[in-house]
N, C-alpha and C positions, 0 to 999 in steps of 0.2 A: 295730260291732254292727249286725246286720240289722234291717230293719223287721219288726214283728210281722205274721204272716199273719192272714188273715180268721178262721180257726178260733180262733186265739189271742185275737183281740179279742172274739169271741163268747163264748169261755169266761170271760174276765175280766168281761165285762158280766153274764153269767149268775151268776157267783160274787158279784158286787156286789148283784144283785137278791136272791139267796138269803140273803145276810147281812143285808141291810136287812129282809127279811121276818122272819127270825128275831128280829132285834132289836126290830122293831115288835111282834111277837106277844108276846114275853116281857115287854116293857115294858108293853104294853096289859093283859096278864093280871095282871101283879103290881099295877098301879095299881087295876084293878077289884076285886081281892081286898082290897087295903087300904081301898078304898072301901066294903067290906062286901058286894059282889055275890057270889052263890053261884058254884060252879064253872062251871055252864052259862052263866051271865051273863058270867063272866070270859072264857070261851072265845069267846063272841059279841063281846065287846069286842076281843079279840085279832085276830079275823078282820077286824073293822071297821078296826083299826089297819093291818093289811096292805092293805085296800082303799084306804085314804086316803093311802098312801105317795105322795110327790111323786117321780114317775119321772124328771122333768127333772133333779133333783139327782143321779141316778145316771148321767146321760149326760155329766157333765162329766169331763174327763180328769183 
């Protein structure tokens, strides 16, 4: 099997970042709604969850 090329590595990282952002946003939104925040507050919480992602965790193979 050949080594992955640079574009494949970039795509894999981009997909990991996208997946982590979606997961963080959904989790943050759901938790905020369960805590009683309005929809606007829940969206702000979801955005904050994305901003607080630990990107180092995504860089491990």
